[in-house]
C-alpha positions in Angstrom: 0.0 0.0 0.0 2.9 2.4 0.8 4.3 1.8 -2.7 0.9 2.3 -4.3 0.4 5.5 -2.4 3.9 6.7 -3.2 3.3 6.1 -6.9 0.0 7.9 -6.7 1.6 10.9 -5.0 4.5 11.2 -7.5 4.7 14.9 -8.4 1.9 15.9 -6.1 3.8 16.8 -3.0 4.4 20.5 -2.6 8.0 21.8 -3.0 10.1 22.1 0.1 13.4 24.0 0.6 15.0 20.9 2.2 14.3 18.9 -0.9 15.6 21.0 -3.9 15.5 18.0 -6.2 11.9 17.1 -5.2 10.3 15.1 -2.5 10.3 11.3 -2.3 6.6 10.3 -2.0 7.4 6.8 -0.9 9.5 8.1 2.0 6.8 10.7 2.8 4.2 8.0 3.2 6.5 5.7 5.3 7.6 8.6 7.5 4.0 9.8 8.1 2.9 6.3 9.0 5.8 5.9 11.4 5.1 9.3 13.0 1.4 8.7 13.5 1.7 5.2 14.9 5.1 5.6 16.7 6.5 2.6 15.0 7.8 1.4 11.6 5.0 0.0 9.4 6.6 -3.4 9.9 6.3 -3.2 13.7 2.7 -2.0 13.9 0.2 -4.5 15.4 -1.9 -6.4 12.9 -5.0 -5.2 14.7 -4.4 -1.7 13.4 -4.4 -2.8 9.8 -7.7 -1.0 8.9 -6.6 2.1 10.7 -3.3 2.2 8.7 -5.2 1.6 5.4 -7.5 4.5 6.2 -4.5 6.8 7.1 -2.7 5.9 3.9 -5.9 6.7 1.9 -6.1 10.0 3.8 -2.5 10.8 2.8 -3.3 10.1 -0.8 -6.3 12.5 -0.6 -4.4 15.2 1.2 -0.8 15.5 -0.2 1.2 17.9 1.9 
């Protein structure tokens, strides 16, 4: 899902001065998930699967 979201967000993330060559949408999604759930996507409990899917869909709808 992270790869799918990253592909979808390609070219949609706003410019940022820390990323003069453009932002990496795959890293953006992974970092946002890690920040929200306080764990790497690999380490999040299976019970939160639906919540993670909803959050990734939110990120796709709200690129920032």
